[in-house]
N, C-alpha and C positions, 0 to 999 in steps of 0.2 A: 719851801717858798714861801713862808705865814706871812712876811711882809707884803710880798706881792699880792696875796690872797686877799689881806685887808685893804690895801689900796685899791684894789679892783673892785672890792665889795663896796668901797665907800661912794663908789660913782652911783648916783641915783638916778641918771638920765636913762632914757630909752637905749637900749642894749641891741637892739636890732635895727636902730635909725641909720640911715644911709645919709651922709655929709658929702658937701662938696670938697673938694680937695682943699681948698682954702680954709674951710671951716674946721676940716679934721685937724690939721695942722695946729690951728689955733687952740682945739681942745685936748691935743698932745702936750701941748707946751703948758697949758695951764693946769692939766692935771699930774704934772711930773714934779713931785714935791719931796723927792731923794734929798739927801745931803751931799750928792754927788752931781755929776754933769751926766746924766742918762743918755745912753743913746737912742734915737730913734730907728725905729725898726718896720720893714715893710714886710706885708706877705702877700701875694699875688697868686689868686687861685687860676689855673689855665685849664682850660677844656683840650686837654691832653692827656695821653695814657703812655707815660715814659716806658712801659715793658717792650713797647714798639719802636725798631731803630728808627723810623721816621715820624716820630713824635717827640724826638729829644730836643731839648730847647738848652743852649748852652750859649755863654758868650762874656764877654767883657764891655764894660762902660766905663767912661771918665765920668764922673760925678762932677758937675761945674762948680760946685761949693765944696769939694772935697769931702772927706770922710769924718774928719775932726780926730783921728786917731794914728799913732805912729806906727806906719806899717814897717815892720823889719822884714828884709827883703834878703833872702840867701841866692847867689848865683854859682851855678856848675858852669865854671867855663876855666880856662888857660891862655896861658901867655898873653897877647895883645889884648884879649878881649876879657880877660880878667881884670886887666889893669884899667880899661875901660867902664867895666862895671864900678870898681872901686871909686874911679873918679866921679862917677854918676851918684854915689851915695850909697852903695850896696854894703848890708851891716854884715855879711859874711861872706866870702867869696873863696871858692877851690874848685878841685878836678878830684882827682882819686881819693885825696885826703878827706876833702869835705864828706864825700859819697861814705866814708867809712866811717867818719863821726856819725851820720847821720844814721847808718845801720846799728851804730854801738848807743844808739839814743838820743842824740844831740836833735833838740827840734826847736831851738829858740828863735824862730822867724814866723812869719805869717803868709810869704810867698816865696815860691821857688821858682827861679828862670834859669832856664839852660840852653848853651848854644847847640846848634843843630849837631855836630860832631861830637857831641857829650853823650848823646842819648843812648849809646850802647851802656855807658856807665849809669846814667840815670835809670835805664832799665831795671837794675839790681833795688831800685830803691819803690817799685811797684807796691808791695807789699805794706810798706810803712808809711808811704805819702799817699796810696791811693784812697785808703780808707778816710783819709783826712781830709779829702778834696785838693790834696797840693800838689800831685802830680803834674810837671809841667805839660803843656799840651798845644801844639801849634794854632789851635782853633782860637784859643783867647790868648795867643802872643806871648805865651810864656816860654816857648820854644821859639827861638830866633835869634838870628846873626846880629841885630840891632840891640845888644844888651843894654846899651848906654840908656836908649831910650826906654826901652821897657823897665829898666830901672826907675827913671825918672816920672814915667806913668802910675807906676806902681806907688810911689811917694807922693804923687799929687792927687790921687783920687780915684784912680783907675781900681774897679771892683769886679771880681768874676761872679757871674750867676749861673744856677745850673737847677735845674727841675728837678723834684725829689720824687719819691715814690707815688706820693699821694697827688701829684700835678700841681705841687707848690714851689713858688719860688721865694725864699726868705734873702732879704741881705739889712745890711745897714746902710742906713741914708744919711747919717749925719748925727749931731748931738742937739740937746734940747736948748742947748745955748746959743745955736746958731738964730739968726734971724727967720723970720716966716718965710722971707723972699727967698732967699738960701735953701731953705728945706722944701719947698716948692719946687724949684729948679732941679733938686737931685731928684725929688717922684717922679717930674716928668720926664727927666734924661733916662731914668731905670726904664718905665713903662715904654717909652719910645723904642729902647734898646730891643725890649722885650717882644714889642711889635713888629721890628724888624727882623727879629730871630724866629718868627712864627713858621713852624716845620710843615712841609709840602702834607704831611699826615693830618694836620687839625682838622677836625670838623664843626661845623656849629659855631658857636660862641667861643672865642677864644680867650678873653679875657672877661673871665666869668664873676671874680671878684677880688675888691682891692681893701687890705685893712692897715690901719697905721697905729703904731703905739710905741710907748717908751719903756725903757728895761723895767720899770718895775709899776709901770701905770696900766690903765684899761685900753683897750684896742677900740678904735674908732671906725665903722665901715665908710668906704669911701665909694660915690657915684663913679662909676668906670667912666661914664660920658664927661665927668667935669675934668678928668685928666687928657690933656692935649699940649702939645707942645707948639 
């Protein structure tokens, strides 16, 4: 990552400074100078210990401005539900045949959605999809009888979030080419979703730190009090 290191080192401002969410968005956009449309990424440090079952944070949120990327959706369904998924824009649809393709190494997708009656089949994919965070789960709406709407949501800007071992949630919330208002709306939507997903076991300060960066640029700390919907 030498190019990223040089870009980060080129930032001469105070690395420990805290900015309003509005200023952080401006700084991210101003310091994204790569020759491609960089992604804008957020990292939220939460006051939870994911090793405990009552401190897990996981969910899904529809970003009002979308993600700026083409999400490839695979749907495990059959008969009328398979047709519904295709009509909604799913990229690949199947039942036993699709499960076998995935077991054989096919991974040309970003999201997997399944109908409840397919979960016995989907269970075979735990070792393949689980480590990649792609295993369908009813808690985040990827196991549902309403596959058409789930596909539309995924294509339209719905993203999954899940706290990592260190208590951090990472997510892509748009592209540098987005307007400032569009990025602000996405940041606020994600933080609002995290607050609503606060687990019962969380004690003390819940949202401890937020930082925003572009793919190749430096990160900027956000005043957590400035992020509200």
